[in-house]
Wavefront OBJ file of the C-alpha trace (Angstrom):
o trace
v -0.039 -0.133 -0.123
v 2.804 2.399 0.709
v 4.438 1.702 -2.737
v 1.071 2.585 -4.328
v 1.090 6.067 -2.763
v 4.590 6.626 -3.766
v 3.689 5.828 -7.380
v 0.766 8.305 -7.273
v 2.876 10.998 -5.858
v 5.907 10.487 -8.084
v 6.080 12.786 -11.253
v 5.651 10.880 -14.477
v 8.619 11.475 -16.899
v 7.688 12.921 -20.240
v 10.575 11.219 -22.252
v 11.125 14.411 -24.239
v 7.451 14.756 -25.362
v 5.746 18.033 -25.213
v 2.961 18.245 -22.693
v -0.160 20.103 -23.360
v -1.367 21.910 -20.380
v -3.984 24.583 -19.684
v -1.359 27.472 -19.810
v -1.383 29.495 -22.998
v 1.480 29.363 -25.366
v 3.953 32.172 -25.039
v 3.750 34.910 -27.589
v 0.190 34.238 -28.316
v -2.500 36.713 -27.056
v -5.488 35.555 -25.283
v -8.356 36.353 -27.501
v -11.325 34.818 -25.650
v -11.193 37.476 -22.809
v -11.204 40.484 -25.244
v -13.617 38.999 -27.976
v -16.109 41.487 -28.940
v -19.729 40.245 -29.004
v -21.418 39.496 -32.264
v -23.619 42.506 -33.243
v -21.290 45.137 -31.666
v -20.221 48.130 -33.594
v -16.525 48.086 -33.876
v -13.563 49.996 -35.522
v -10.957 48.312 -37.582
v -7.936 50.477 -36.859
v -5.811 48.918 -39.718
v -8.215 49.731 -42.368
v -9.819 52.693 -40.605
v -13.314 51.189 -41.224
v -16.228 50.808 -38.875
v -18.470 47.779 -39.060
v -20.714 45.359 -37.125
v -19.134 42.277 -35.760
v -20.437 39.226 -37.607
v -18.468 36.350 -36.511
v -15.091 35.215 -35.022
v -13.750 32.462 -37.103
v -10.200 30.837 -37.684
v -8.472 33.671 -35.581
v -10.228 36.489 -37.369
v -13.046 38.912 -36.766
v -15.557 39.207 -39.582
v -17.013 42.659 -39.959
v -19.724 44.099 -42.163
v -20.442 47.748 -43.009
v -23.233 49.126 -40.885
v -25.370 50.041 -43.876
v -24.796 46.669 -45.448
v -22.125 45.551 -48.058
v -19.351 43.127 -48.250
v -17.813 41.702 -45.166
v -14.040 41.772 -44.500
v -11.734 40.232 -41.889
v -9.490 41.724 -39.360
v -7.040 40.452 -36.844
v -8.639 40.510 -33.151
v -5.865 43.006 -32.113
v -6.842 45.464 -34.898
v -10.518 45.567 -33.740
v -11.872 47.620 -30.793
v -15.223 48.595 -29.715
v -16.459 52.185 -30.543
v -16.760 54.709 -27.781
v -19.973 56.850 -27.225
v -18.726 59.669 -29.310
v -17.668 57.559 -32.208
v -21.036 55.789 -32.158
v -22.970 59.085 -32.213
v -20.634 60.214 -35.160
v -21.294 56.901 -37.033
v -25.117 57.309 -36.504
v -25.097 60.778 -37.608
v -23.113 59.889 -40.790
v -25.643 57.150 -41.548
v -28.534 59.514 -41.167
v -26.838 62.075 -43.407
v -26.067 59.482 -46.105
v -29.834 58.295 -45.856
v -31.154 61.769 -46.151
v -28.823 62.551 -49.157
v -29.985 59.222 -50.933
v -33.650 60.373 -50.234
v -32.988 63.807 -51.681
v -31.517 62.228 -54.884
v -34.614 60.013 -55.151
v -32.646 56.738 -54.543
v -34.531 55.858 -51.351
v -38.231 56.487 -50.548
l 1 2 3 4 5 6 7 8 9 10 11 12 13 14 15 16 17 18 19 20 21 22 23 24 25 26 27 28 29 30 31 32 33 34 35 36 37 38 39 40 41 42 43 44 45 46 47 48 49 50 51 52 53 54 55 56 57 58 59 60 61 62 63 64 65 66 67 68 69 70 71 72 73 74 75 76 77 78 79 80 81 82 83 84 85 86 87 88 89 90 91 92 93 94 95 96 97 98 99 100 101 102 103 104 105 106 107 108
C-alpha cells in the first residue's frame, strides 16, 4: 500500500514529449477575454473602417459595414469597440447618407 502512494505522488517522466497543459503558449495573445460580441459596432484600426461584428472564425473577426455590403476580416488585435462619441458620429453619418440618398430619389 505504501508503494502505491509513492507511485501516485511521483512525477511521470515525459521522455522528451511536449505536454499540453492549460497554460497559453508564449507569444500568443489570449483572444477569448477580449472577444467583441457579435452585433457590436467596432472599428478596424488597420483599415480605418467601422463595421458590425458578424463572427469570430479561424482567428479573424468578420466585420460588415453598418449599412450593408461586403464583409471583411480583421485580426482581433486590430479591432476595438467604438466609444460613445464615435457611435454618435457613425449614427449621424448614416442619417446624413440616408437623407442625401432620399433627396436624390434613390430611397423612399
